[in-house]
C-alpha positions in Angstrom: 57.8 170.4 -122.6 60.2 172.9 -121.5 59.6 173.1 -117.6 61.9 174.6 -114.6 62.7 171.8 -111.8 63.3 172.9 -108.6 66.0 170.9 -106.5 67.2 173.2 -105.1 67.7 177.3 -104.2 70.7 177.4 -105.9 69.8 174.4 -108.8 67.2 174.8 -110.1 67.2 172.7 -113.7 66.0 173.4 -117.5 63.8 170.3 -117.7 61.6 168.8 -120.0 58.2 167.1 -119.4 55.2 165.9 -121.3 52.6 168.6 -122.1 49.6 167.1 -119.3 46.6 165.8 -121.0 42.8 167.4 -120.0 39.7 165.2 -119.2 36.8 166.5 -118.9 36.3 169.7 -117.1 40.3 170.8 -117.4 41.5 173.2 -118.7 45.2 173.6 -120.9 46.7 176.9 -120.3 49.8 178.3 -122.3 51.6 179.8 -120.0 52.5 183.5 -120.8 53.7 184.9 -117.4 54.5 183.2 -113.9 55.8 185.3 -110.8 59.1 184.4 -108.8 57.5 184.2 -105.4 58.8 184.6 -101.7 57.7 181.6 -100.6 59.2 179.5 -103.3 62.1 180.0 -101.5 61.4 179.0 -98.4 63.3 175.3 -98.1 62.6 174.0 -95.3 58.7 173.6 -97.0 59.6 173.4 -100.9 62.9 170.8 -100.7 61.1 167.4 -99.2 59.2 167.7 -102.4 62.6 168.4 -104.7 61.9 167.8 -107.5 59.2 169.7 -108.2 58.2 172.4 -110.8 56.9 175.4 -109.0 55.3 178.0 -110.0 51.7 180.0 -108.4 51.6 183.0 -109.7 50.1 182.4 -113.8 48.7 184.6 -116.2 48.5 182.7 -119.9 45.6 182.0 -122.4 43.6 178.9 -122.6 44.5 176.5 -125.2 42.2 173.7 -125.7 39.1 173.0 -122.8 37.8 169.4 -121.7 34.0 168.3 -122.7 31.9 169.8 -120.7 34.1 173.4 -120.0 30.9 175.8 -120.8 32.4 179.2 -119.9 35.8 179.3 -120.5 37.3 178.9 -124.6 40.3 177.8 -126.2 42.5 181.6 -127.1 41.0 183.4 -123.4 43.1 185.8 -122.0 43.4 184.7 -118.2 45.0 184.1 -114.8 44.7 181.5 -112.4 44.2 180.4 -109.1 46.4 177.2 -107.9 44.5 176.7 -104.5 41.2 176.7 -104.7 37.9 175.9 -101.3 35.2 174.1 -101.8 32.9 177.0 -100.2 30.7 173.7 -98.6 32.6 172.7 -95.6 33.0 173.9 -92.2 35.4 176.6 -92.8 34.3 177.9 -96.1 30.7 178.5 -94.4 32.6 180.5 -91.1 34.2 182.5 -93.8 38.1 180.5 -93.9 37.6 180.0 -97.2 42.2 179.0 -97.3 42.5 176.9 -94.4 39.9 174.6 -96.4 40.4 170.7 -96.8 39.5 171.0 -100.3 42.0 173.8 -101.4 45.0 172.6 -99.2 44.8 169.9 -102.0 44.2 171.4 -105.2 46.8 172.3 -107.2 48.1 172.9 -110.9 50.1 170.1 -113.1 52.4 170.6 -113.2 53.2 174.5 -111.7 53.5 177.8 -113.4 57.3 177.6 -114.5 56.6 175.4 -117.5 55.6 175.9 -121.0 51.3 174.5 -119.8 49.6 174.1 -116.7 46.5 172.1 -116.9 43.5 173.4 -114.8 41.7 169.7 -112.3 38.0 170.3 -112.9 37.8 172.5 -109.4 40.1 175.3 -110.4 38.4 175.5 -113.7 34.8 175.8 -112.3 36.4 178.5 -109.4 39.3 179.7 -110.2 39.7 181.0 -113.9 39.5 185.0 -114.4 39.3 186.7 -117.6 41.5 189.3 -117.8 40.4 192.5 -118.9 42.4 193.8 -122.3 44.3 196.8 -120.0 46.1 194.0 -118.3 49.3 192.7 -119.3 50.0 189.1 -118.6 53.0 190.0 -116.6 50.2 192.4 -114.1 48.7 189.8 -113.6 50.7 187.4 -111.7 50.1 189.7 -108.7 46.7 188.9 -108.7 47.7 185.9 -106.9 49.7 188.4 -103.7 46.9 191.1 -104.1 44.1 188.7 -102.5 46.4 187.8 -100.3 47.3 191.1 -99.1 43.8 191.4 -98.8 42.3 188.9 -97.2 45.2 189.5 -94.6 44.2 193.3 -94.0 40.4 192.2 -94.2 40.3 189.9 -91.4 43.3 192.3 -88.9 39.7 195.2 -89.6 42.1 197.3 -91.5 39.8 201.1 -90.9 40.6 203.7 -92.7 42.3 206.9 -90.8 44.1 203.9 -89.1 48.5 204.2 -88.7 50.2 201.2 -89.9 53.2 200.3 -89.1 55.3 197.5 -92.2 58.0 195.8 -91.3 59.6 194.2 -94.6 59.4 195.9 -98.1 59.9 193.7 -100.6 56.3 192.6 -102.4 54.1 191.6 -99.9 55.0 194.2 -97.8 55.2 197.2 -101.0 51.4 195.8 -101.4 50.5 196.3 -98.5 51.9 199.5 -98.7 49.9 200.5 -101.7 46.7 198.3 -100.4 46.7 200.8 -96.9 47.0 203.7 -98.8 44.0 203.5 -100.9 42.2 202.0 -98.7 42.7 205.4 -96.4 45.8 205.0 -93.9 46.5 208.1 -91.8 50.1 207.2 -92.4 52.1 204.8 -93.3 55.1 203.5 -92.1 57.9 201.2 -93.2 61.0 199.6 -91.7 63.7 197.3 -94.2 67.4 196.1 -93.7 67.9 197.3 -97.6 68.0 200.3 -98.8 66.7 200.2 -102.5 63.3 199.3 -101.0 63.3 201.4 -98.5 63.2 204.0 -101.5 61.2 201.6 -102.6 58.0 201.9 -100.1 58.7 205.6 -100.5 57.7 205.4 -103.4 54.3 203.3 -103.5 53.3 205.7 -100.4 55.4 205.0 -97.1 54.9 208.2 -95.3 58.1 207.3 -93.9 60.5 204.2 -93.6 63.7 204.1 -91.7 66.5 201.1 -91.6 65.4 198.2 -89.4 67.8 198.5 -87.1 68.1 202.2 -86.4 64.1 202.0 -85.7 61.9 202.3 -82.3 59.0 202.3 -81.5 59.2 206.0 -80.3 59.6 206.8 -84.2 56.1 205.9 -84.5 55.4 207.9 -81.6 57.3 211.3 -82.8 55.0 210.8 -86.8 52.1 209.3 -85.2 50.4 211.8 -83.2 52.1 210.5 -79.4 50.8 207.4 -80.7 51.8 204.0 -81.4 50.1 201.7 -84.1 47.4 200.5 -85.2 48.1 197.7 -87.4 51.5 196.4 -87.3 52.2 193.9 -90.9 54.8 191.4 -90.6 56.3 191.1 -94.4 59.3 189.1 -92.5 60.2 186.4 -91.3 63.0 187.7 -89.5 62.3 186.7 -85.6 63.8 190.8 -84.6 61.0 191.4 -86.3 58.1 189.9 -84.4 59.2 191.5 -81.0 59.5 194.8 -83.1 55.6 194.9 -83.3 54.7 193.8 -80.4 56.3 197.0 -79.3 55.0 199.4 -81.6 51.6 198.3 -81.6 48.8 200.6 -79.3 46.0 199.9 -76.9 42.9 198.1 -79.2 45.8 197.3 -82.5 46.2 194.7 -84.2 49.6 192.6 -85.6 49.2 190.5 -88.3 51.1 187.1 -88.8 51.5 188.0 -93.1 54.7 186.1 -93.9 55.8 182.9 -92.1 59.4 182.2 -90.1 61.5 179.2 -89.6 60.1 175.9 -88.1 60.6 175.9 -84.6 60.0 180.1 -83.7 58.3 180.8 -80.5 58.4 184.4 -79.1 57.3 185.1 -75.4 54.3 187.1 -75.0 53.4 188.9 -72.1 49.5 188.3 -71.6 48.6 191.1 -69.3 50.7 193.8 -71.2 49.1 192.7 -74.3 45.4 191.2 -74.3 43.9 192.2 -70.4 44.2 195.9 -70.2 45.2 196.9 -73.9 42.8 194.6 -76.5 45.8 194.0 -78.6 44.8 191.5 -81.4 47.2 189.2 -82.6 46.0 187.7 -86.3 47.2 185.4 -89.2 46.2 185.1 -92.8 47.1 182.4 -95.4 46.5 182.4 -99.0 43.4 184.3 -100.3 39.6 183.5 -101.6 38.0 183.9 -105.3 36.8 186.2 -103.7 39.5 187.8 -103.0 41.7 187.1 -106.5 38.7 188.4 -108.7 38.9 191.5 -106.3 43.0 191.9 -106.4 42.3 191.7 -110.6 39.4 195.0 -109.9 42.6 197.1 -108.3 44.8 196.1 -110.5 42.2 196.6 -113.5 41.3 200.0 -112.1 45.0 201.2 -112.0 44.5 201.9 -107.7 47.6 199.8 -106.9 50.3 200.1 -109.5 51.8 196.7 -109.8 53.9 197.0 -113.6 55.5 199.5 -111.7 57.3 196.5 -109.5 58.7 194.0 -112.2 62.3 194.5 -112.2 63.3 191.7 -113.9 61.5 190.0 -116.7 63.6 186.7 -117.3 62.9 183.1 -120.0 62.1 179.7 -118.4 66.1 178.8 -119.0 66.8 181.7 -116.8 64.9 180.6 -113.7 67.6 179.9 -112.0 69.3 183.5 -112.1 65.4 184.7 -111.3 65.6 182.4 -107.9 69.4 183.6 -107.1 67.8 187.7 -107.7 65.2 186.7 -105.1 67.1 185.2 -103.0 69.3 188.3 -102.9 67.5 190.6 -102.6 69.9 193.5 -103.6 68.0 195.5 -106.3 64.9 193.4 -107.0 61.3 193.2 -106.6 59.9 191.3 -108.7 60.4 188.9 -110.3 59.1 187.8 -113.5 59.5 184.8 -116.0 58.1 185.0 -119.4 57.6 181.6 -121.2 57.6 183.1 -124.9 60.8 185.2 -123.6 
């Protein structure tokens, strides 16, 4: 089978690999669509593992099932979770499924930028989600990133009528904007360094969108009845965004660290200003649980979260390297989908 083999962000090669062989309890999926995630481009996180086949935002069709698989059949349209929890460990039992050791070890074989993917038994048992007829394969690639966004806003204790500031309007930021709007945010303010993304933020629900280098906390006060943001969501790894976020959160508010930074980044924090008198919460989130995937798929199916309109490029497997360049450049580009039958 053909795969897009990742060596670095500028070197993604079309190569051949054997089709994975499935065992008992496993499933073979023919990949129809696979989205390029911003985390796929984190060279500091990926490069030491290269060469490897990336791709975790996937949808496709089951073409073979192993012995003992009872709830799925050949021909079924699905999306799948690459990481799944055990549901029995300390972390799962206290609701932190995405820090489960099992979740951090479970994965596809080889990865979504391939013609076929083997789903291990635990992924079959917990990480397969049948697609409704009205959800296309391309739309289904958003289930994974939307699941992450759902988890993030839940851990940040988002409440209706809050003022939300989203810093960074890539795909994750736009999904946060849509979810906050669908969940009843009173005001949504978005910042980015690219006008193209700011226009997208307005289209997908931001009340106002402003250049990051022109933004000040006073701007939030000017549109939020004199208050700062109740929830600040950081969707960029830029260090300046963290300082901006800490200056923009209202008393009793929350800052959600959604995007990773470069390794080794640290920022000074005033304990008294943030915590002692102002009761500000700093929190983070990682990934999504199976319940988050199911909720994300339902939101996409219902049309409450519009994802088809976020797809700006549909490329073939042979063009995966071009897709990485487009996402890295971020110019006139939102979501890049690799369509395997293209």
